[in-house]
C-alpha positions in Angstrom: -5.5 -8.7 10.9 -5.5 -9.3 7.1 -5.2 -6.3 4.8 -7.5 -5.5 1.9 -5.2 -7.2 -0.7 -5.1 -10.5 1.2 -8.9 -10.4 1.5 -9.2 -10.0 -2.3 -6.8 -12.8 -2.9 -8.7 -15.1 -0.6 -12.0 -14.2 -2.2 -10.5 -14.8 -5.6 -9.3 -18.3 -4.5 -12.8 -19.1 -3.1 -14.4 -18.0 -6.4 -11.9 -20.2 -8.3 -12.7 -23.1 -6.0 -16.5 -22.7 -6.6 -16.1 -22.5 -10.3 -13.8 -25.6 -10.2 -16.3 -27.5 -8.2 -19.1 -26.6 -10.6 -17.0 -27.8 -13.5 -16.1 -31.0 -11.6 -19.8 -31.6 -10.8 -20.6 -31.1 -14.5 -18.0 -33.6 -15.6 -19.2 -36.0 -12.9 -22.8 -35.8 -14.0 -21.7 -36.2 -17.6 -19.8 -39.4 -16.7 -22.8 -40.8 -14.8 -25.2 -40.0 -17.6 -22.9 -41.7 -20.1 -22.6 -44.8 -17.9 -26.4 -44.9 -17.4 -27.0 -44.6 -21.1 -24.4 -47.4 -21.8 -26.2 -49.7 -19.4 -29.6 -48.9 -20.8 -28.4 -49.3 -24.4 -27.4 -53.0 -24.1 -31.0 -54.4 -23.7 -32.3 -51.9 -26.2 -29.9 -53.0 -29.0 -30.3 -56.7 -28.1 -34.1 -56.5 -28.2 -34.2 -54.5 -31.4 -31.8 -57.0 -33.1 -33.8 -60.0 -31.8 -37.1 -58.5 -32.9 -35.9 -57.8 -36.4 -34.4 -61.3 -36.7 -37.6 -62.9 -35.5 -39.6 -60.8 -37.8 -37.4 -61.8 -40.7 -37.7 -65.5 -39.7 -41.4 -65.4 -39.4 -42.4 -63.0 -42.2 -39.7 -63.6 -44.7 -38.0 -61.0 -46.9 -41.0 -59.3 -48.3 -42.8 -59.2 -44.9 -39.8 -57.7 -43.3 -39.6 -55.0 -45.9 -43.3 -54.3 -45.4 -43.4 -54.4 -41.6 -39.9 -53.2 -40.6 -41.2 -50.0 -39.0 -43.7 -51.5 -36.5 -41.1 -54.2 -35.7 -38.5 -51.6 -35.0 -40.9 -49.6 -32.9 -42.0 -52.6 -30.8 -38.4 -53.7 -30.3 -37.2 -50.2 -29.5 -40.0 -49.4 -27.0 -39.6 -52.8 -25.3 -35.8 -52.5 -25.2 -36.0 -48.9 -23.9 -38.2 -49.9 -21.0 -36.1 -52.9 -20.2 -32.9 -50.8 -20.5 -34.2 -48.1 -18.3 -35.3 -50.6 -15.7 -31.9 -52.3 -15.7 -30.0 -49.1 -15.5 -32.1 -47.8 -12.6 -31.7 -51.2 -10.8 -27.9 -51.0 -11.2 -27.9 -47.4 -10.1 -29.9 -48.0 -7.0 -28.4 -51.3 -5.9 -24.7 -50.9 -6.7 -24.1 -47.4 -8.0 -23.0 -46.7 -11.6 -19.4 -46.0 -10.9 -19.0 -49.0 -8.5 -20.7 -51.3 -11.1 -18.4 -50.1 -13.9 -15.3 -50.4 -11.7 -16.3 -54.0 -10.8 -16.7 -54.8 -14.5 -13.4 -53.2 -15.4 -11.6 -55.0 -12.6 -12.0 -58.3 -14.3 -8.6 -60.1 -14.5 -9.4 -61.5 -17.9 -9.7 -58.0 -19.4 -6.1 -57.2 -18.3 -4.4 -59.9 -20.3 
């Protein structure tokens, strides 16, 4: 039968394991959030850049200076919706870590 000291040591080990698992879960969630935001950011940035470029081509320099805020808002909202949709699609179909691992396993990146 374990004595009181051994029970305290075991309880201390269990508390340490629980704290460690909470820390590991926090780091895991942080990695998943960073991957989700990275996937969502690519359509956002592309659509904002395309909207500003098309605005400059159609409105000219003066028009772009006058209408840059609505153009940025339209491109940002459209890109955020598209980015959120894409990130959720990847998360549900493949999983964020599996998708990132598949991207990083490209042999051309290892050259």
